[in-house]
Each structure stands twice: as C-alpha cells, then as structure tokens.
FIMARGU-229424 format. One line per 4 residues: number of its first residue (from 1); their letters; for each residue x, y negated, z negated of C-alpha. Coordinates in nm, 3 decimals. Each point is the difference from the previous one (the first is absolute). Layout:
REM residues N
NUM	a	X,Y,Z; ...
END
This chain:
REM residues 315
1	mddg	9.902,-18.071,-26.341; 0.346,-0.027,-0.155; 0.022,-0.377,-0.060; 0.210,0.003,-0.317
5	kevk	-0.287,0.048,-0.242; 0.025,0.273,-0.259; -0.256,0.184,-0.211; 0.062,0.081,-0.361
9	kklv	0.037,0.367,-0.073; -0.151,-0.048,-0.343; -0.322,-0.135,0.149; 0.000,0.274,0.264
13	dele	0.030,0.268,-0.269; -0.284,-0.151,-0.202; -0.226,-0.011,0.305; 0.084,0.363,0.071
17	emgf	-0.086,0.088,-0.359; -0.339,-0.160,0.060; -0.052,0.242,0.290; 0.093,-0.213,0.300
21	plar	0.213,0.160,0.273; 0.358,-0.125,0.031; -0.052,-0.153,0.345; -0.313,-0.185,-0.111
25	amra	0.169,-0.123,-0.320; 0.306,-0.135,0.183; -0.212,-0.164,0.272; -0.224,-0.165,-0.262
29	lyhs	0.296,-0.134,-0.199; 0.170,-0.125,0.314; -0.303,-0.189,0.129; -0.109,-0.129,-0.343
33	gnss	0.335,-0.164,-0.068; 0.140,0.273,-0.224; -0.115,-0.201,-0.299; -0.236,0.217,-0.204
37	leda	-0.203,0.318,-0.008; -0.322,-0.200,-0.007; 0.084,-0.182,0.323; 0.103,0.328,0.163
41	inwi	-0.324,0.173,-0.104; -0.207,-0.294,0.123; 0.180,0.023,0.335; -0.082,0.370,0.019
45	vdhe	-0.367,-0.078,-0.069; -0.005,-0.256,0.279; 0.185,0.220,0.251; -0.107,0.355,-0.086
49	ndpe	-0.158,0.045,0.343; 0.309,-0.112,0.193; 0.104,0.280,0.237; 0.369,-0.035,-0.089
53	idqm	-0.044,-0.030,-0.378; 0.156,0.342,-0.063; 0.293,-0.051,0.236; 0.334,-0.025,-0.179
57	plvp	0.142,-0.355,0.038; 0.367,-0.042,0.081; 0.091,-0.216,-0.297; 0.271,0.040,-0.263
61	mkie	-0.084,0.089,-0.358; 0.155,-0.200,-0.285; 0.096,0.188,-0.313; 0.020,-0.213,-0.316
65	iedf	0.183,0.203,-0.263; -0.021,-0.259,-0.277; -0.376,-0.035,0.017; -0.170,0.278,-0.194
69	epss	-0.311,-0.184,-0.109; -0.315,0.120,0.170; -0.190,-0.257,0.196; -0.310,-0.134,-0.160
73	vsee	-0.319,0.094,0.187; -0.343,-0.109,-0.102; -0.274,0.250,-0.069; -0.192,-0.133,0.294
77	vklt	0.288,0.076,0.234; 0.035,0.347,-0.148; -0.370,0.066,0.062; 0.037,-0.130,0.352
81	aqkl	0.297,0.229,0.058; -0.197,0.294,-0.139; -0.292,-0.076,0.230; 0.237,-0.023,0.294
85	rkks	0.150,0.337,-0.086; -0.342,0.163,-0.024; -0.113,-0.166,0.318; 0.316,0.111,0.178
89	qkrn	-0.039,0.354,-0.133; -0.364,0.007,0.108; 0.093,-0.125,0.345; 0.272,0.262,0.025
93	nedd	-0.249,0.268,-0.100; -0.248,-0.127,0.255; 0.271,-0.001,0.264; 0.087,0.357,-0.093
97	mksv	-0.364,0.103,0.025; -0.036,-0.176,0.332; 0.314,0.172,0.122; -0.137,0.337,-0.111
101	srre	-0.332,-0.080,0.166; 0.174,-0.100,0.321; 0.203,0.319,0.000; -0.312,0.207,-0.061
105	keri	-0.187,-0.177,0.278; 0.296,0.052,0.230; 0.012,0.368,-0.094; -0.372,0.036,0.072
109	rvgk	0.037,-0.185,0.331; 0.290,0.216,0.110; -0.189,0.312,-0.107; -0.303,-0.104,0.203
113	elqe	0.216,-0.073,0.303; 0.169,0.339,-0.028; -0.337,0.172,-0.039; -0.138,-0.185,0.302
117	akki	0.309,0.083,0.204; -0.034,0.366,-0.096; -0.368,-0.005,0.093; 0.077,-0.156,0.338
121	aeen	0.276,0.255,0.064; -0.234,0.288,-0.087; -0.273,-0.142,0.224; 0.246,-0.041,0.288
125	erkr	0.119,0.356,-0.050; -0.359,0.125,-0.001; -0.077,-0.189,0.321; 0.318,0.132,0.159
129	fial	-0.095,0.356,-0.096; -0.353,-0.043,0.140; 0.139,-0.147,0.322; 0.246,0.289,0.028
133	rkae	-0.274,0.258,-0.051; -0.220,-0.179,0.253; 0.283,-0.005,0.255; 0.065,0.372,-0.057
137	keev	-0.370,0.079,0.040; -0.019,-0.205,0.319; 0.307,0.180,0.133; -0.161,0.338,-0.073
141	nrar	-0.321,-0.113,0.169; 0.194,-0.119,0.304; 0.181,0.332,0.020; -0.330,0.188,-0.025
145	ekvr	-0.152,-0.221,0.265; 0.294,0.069,0.232; -0.046,0.374,-0.051; -0.375,-0.032,0.059
149	qklq	0.056,-0.201,0.318; 0.259,0.251,0.120; -0.241,0.288,-0.058; -0.274,-0.193,0.177
153	qdkv	0.232,-0.076,0.291; 0.100,0.366,0.024; -0.366,0.095,0.005; -0.072,-0.252,0.275
157	errg	0.294,0.130,0.203; -0.118,0.359,-0.038; -0.348,-0.096,0.111; 0.152,-0.196,0.287
161	rlel	0.185,0.305,0.121; -0.332,0.183,0.001; -0.169,-0.303,0.158; -0.250,-0.010,-0.287
165	ppgn	-0.180,-0.324,-0.093; 0.171,-0.197,-0.282; -0.331,-0.087,-0.168; -0.117,0.072,-0.352
169	hasl	-0.111,0.360,-0.038; -0.124,-0.028,-0.353; -0.343,0.114,0.120; 0.146,0.316,0.149
173	ktst	0.007,0.321,-0.192; 0.325,0.036,-0.192; 0.173,0.309,-0.125; 0.030,0.100,-0.362
177	pvvq	0.340,0.116,-0.128; -0.005,0.328,-0.195; 0.270,0.228,-0.140; 0.021,0.355,0.127
181	enkv	0.281,0.246,-0.062; 0.231,-0.279,-0.125; -0.041,-0.189,0.328; -0.194,-0.317,0.069
185	vvst	-0.247,0.065,0.280; -0.301,-0.193,0.132; -0.348,0.150,-0.004; -0.237,-0.055,0.289
189	eagv	-0.377,0.027,0.013; 0.024,0.348,0.151; 0.184,0.136,-0.301; 0.322,0.060,0.197
193	nltt	0.301,-0.184,-0.137; 0.172,-0.236,0.239; 0.334,0.175,-0.024; -0.158,0.321,0.124
197	kvdl	-0.205,-0.182,0.263; 0.307,-0.186,0.128; 0.187,0.329,0.023; -0.290,0.155,0.191
201	mrec	-0.019,-0.295,0.241; 0.374,0.009,0.060; -0.003,0.376,0.054; -0.297,-0.035,0.237
205	lrsl	0.198,-0.238,0.223; 0.310,0.219,-0.023; -0.200,0.297,0.121; -0.135,-0.204,0.290
209	rryn	0.356,-0.095,0.094; 0.150,0.347,-0.044; -0.267,0.180,0.198; 0.021,-0.252,0.283
213	kddd	0.369,-0.088,-0.001; 0.020,0.041,0.376; -0.259,-0.272,0.059; 0.146,-0.298,-0.185
217	ikvk	-0.194,-0.257,0.202; -0.342,0.140,-0.094; 0.107,0.053,-0.361; 0.117,-0.358,-0.032
221	rafe	-0.319,-0.126,0.164; -0.205,0.203,-0.250; 0.194,-0.153,-0.289; -0.048,-0.351,0.140
225	tlli	-0.374,0.056,0.051; -0.041,0.134,-0.354; 0.185,-0.308,-0.129; -0.248,-0.224,0.184
229	yvrn	-0.295,0.179,-0.164; 0.165,-0.026,-0.343; 0.078,-0.370,0.041; -0.350,-0.083,0.124
233	varn	-0.158,0.158,-0.306; 0.251,-0.158,-0.240; -0.061,-0.344,0.150; -0.378,0.030,0.024
237	pded	-0.125,0.252,-0.255; -0.351,-0.146,0.013; -0.037,0.048,0.376; -0.193,0.320,0.077
241	kfrk	0.133,0.016,0.355; 0.353,0.057,-0.128; -0.109,0.261,-0.251; -0.187,0.216,0.252
245	irls	0.177,0.184,0.285; -0.177,0.204,0.269; 0.204,0.316,0.055; -0.119,0.029,0.360
249	npaf	0.129,-0.347,0.084; 0.227,0.055,0.304; 0.277,-0.228,-0.126; -0.001,0.158,-0.345
253	kerv	-0.024,0.350,0.139; 0.287,-0.057,0.243; 0.232,-0.172,-0.245; -0.083,0.156,-0.339
257	gvfe	-0.267,0.269,0.028; 0.214,0.208,0.230; 0.213,0.084,-0.303; -0.149,0.198,-0.287
261	qgpk	0.197,-0.207,-0.251; -0.139,-0.335,0.129; -0.354,0.020,-0.146; 0.140,0.187,-0.301
265	flel	0.225,-0.299,-0.081; -0.301,-0.232,0.003; -0.189,0.238,-0.226; 0.290,-0.017,-0.246
269	cgfe	-0.043,-0.379,0.007; -0.360,0.044,-0.117; -0.198,0.049,0.321; -0.256,0.281,0.006
273	rveg	-0.187,0.173,0.283; -0.365,-0.102,0.030; -0.295,0.054,0.234; 0.086,0.357,0.076
277	gkyl	0.369,-0.069,0.037; -0.042,-0.254,0.277; 0.144,-0.292,-0.196; 0.271,-0.076,-0.253
281	flpr	-0.141,-0.242,-0.257; 0.156,-0.175,-0.299; -0.259,-0.101,-0.265; 0.068,-0.348,-0.133
285	drfd	0.020,0.122,-0.358; 0.271,0.249,0.096; 0.230,-0.263,0.147; 0.327,-0.014,-0.196
289	lsvf	0.245,-0.266,0.112; 0.298,0.175,-0.159; -0.074,0.314,0.205; -0.013,-0.197,0.324
293	esag	0.317,-0.189,-0.084; 0.177,0.332,-0.059; -0.142,0.138,0.323; 0.125,-0.306,0.188
297	nilq	0.349,0.039,-0.146; 0.014,0.368,0.096; -0.117,-0.072,0.355; 0.252,-0.284,0.033
301	sait	0.277,0.235,-0.108; -0.119,0.269,0.240; 0.005,-0.249,0.290; 0.340,-0.154,-0.072
305	npff	0.190,0.308,-0.124; 0.103,0.215,0.300; 0.072,0.296,-0.228; -0.331,-0.010,-0.187
309	glls	-0.128,0.356,-0.049; 0.289,0.157,0.190; 0.288,0.040,-0.244; -0.163,0.124,-0.318
313	tee	-0.308,-0.033,-0.212; 0.144,-0.311,-0.168; 0.074,-0.334,0.172
END
C-alpha cells in the first residue's frame, strides 16, 4: 500500500479523539485523500463492514509542526462519528457476548461428551464384569460336571465288575445315612447298620475259607455260586425266581449248602427261611441294592485274593 501517499498526524489524532481506532483512522484518511475529517468519517461510514477496515495500513504519517489549528468539522459529521462509535461499541459488545456464548456452548458440549464417554466406559466395565462372572460360573459348572461324570463312570465301572445292569435304580430301595458313634453308617430295613452287616458278611466268608482251607476248589466254587445268586437278584430284583432258593436243590446243596456259612451269607444279604426252612426267600420290600453291591464286592475279593481269610481277620 506504500505508494508515496502520506496521512496527516493531526487528522489521525483528531479521529482517535473521536473514538476511532488508529488503524481505522489511518485507512480512512488514506483512502479519502487525506483531505479532511469529514471525508474520512464518510469513508468509514461507507466501509465500516469491510473485513480489513481495522488492519493497520503500511503508509507513512506526516507531522505538520506549524499547523496547530484544529480542523473544522460540522456538527453533522460529529454526530455521524458519535453514531459510528456507539455502533462500533455495540458491535464489539455483541461480538464479546457471542464469543462468551460460543465458549459456554463449547464447554457444555465438551462436558456432555466427557459424561457420555464416562457412561460408555462404565457400561463397558459392567459388561466386562458380568461376562467375567459368567465365564467363572460356567467354569465352575464344567468342573462340577466333570466330577459328576467321573463319579458316574466310577459307579458304572464298579457295577461292571459285579456284572450288574447299568440301568436306573431310582425305584429300588435306597439306604439312609445316619450318624452313630461319630461314624457315618448306612441303615437297612432290618435295623442292622451296613458297616456291621458288611463285617458279618466278610467274616462269614472268612470262616468258610478258614475251616475248609484244604479244599480250595470247592470253596472257590461256593464263592462263585454265591456271586451268581447275588448278581441275579441285583439285576432282577422284581423276579421272584431269583429271590427264592430251594435248599434241597442238588446244585445249590452241592455247591453252597454243603457249607454252613453258605446259606448264612445269603441270610445276611436279606434272605430268610420260609415254608418250614425248605426255602430261602427275599421279600421284595427287603431288597437293598447297597447291601447286594457290598456282598458282590466281598465275594469278588474272596475269589481273586488267594490269601482271603487265611492271614488275619483283616484283608
């Protein structure tokens, strides 16, 4: 913009006294020909909305020392200048208010975004916690299921060793755990606890073995025959033919009845003598699966253990 033109400092000072900024005063004087305050003010009126009106122009300023007379300005121009100052002040105030409003809106927007981000983070954390708890619960359930399956498999294997049917025995009579002398025992329908009954059955077979230790073949055959009777009842508790044994039956008499402990072992399993002692009979309501499973285990041990009943009273 420096094209040799100069603005008079005196006119610049007077415009500043009227309230116009220095940059606007110099620009107005430069573009109005630097002739008078009135022309400069009129230029400001015409160009007050120019975007660069408040930019400082690169023009020299002429200082006239000899001229001390104030420039003559009409009242109309003074009023115009006053209106311009008020208008400019009002616009500045409005700009300030708009700026404050923008800052407040921005603050509110940022606050909302932070609040929303916090809410999302809390929700994600809650979902993560729920998922973690669910995974832990599923892991516990899987572990329990593995234990349950292992117990079930062990039960099936035990029944397999006894050649018992793997079916559901929920309809069979079950035993009721009770506490006696600080030991957990199992009561049977006869009022004899299973621990005692198991001991009696084991001792019965030991006696049979000890008193006939010179006839191992017959003893083993007696054990095997008793195991067949026990398995038949355990597999088919509703079949009367397996729950009734004729003592005079030649096969029974030769294999089991020849030994005093043979019929006694069956009586410990729940059989009772009926019809004048001619038969051993197990009433259906006296059938106890746990007793027959224990009997089968004892017989299996007696058959497979060559030292059963020979070394001591405990195997």
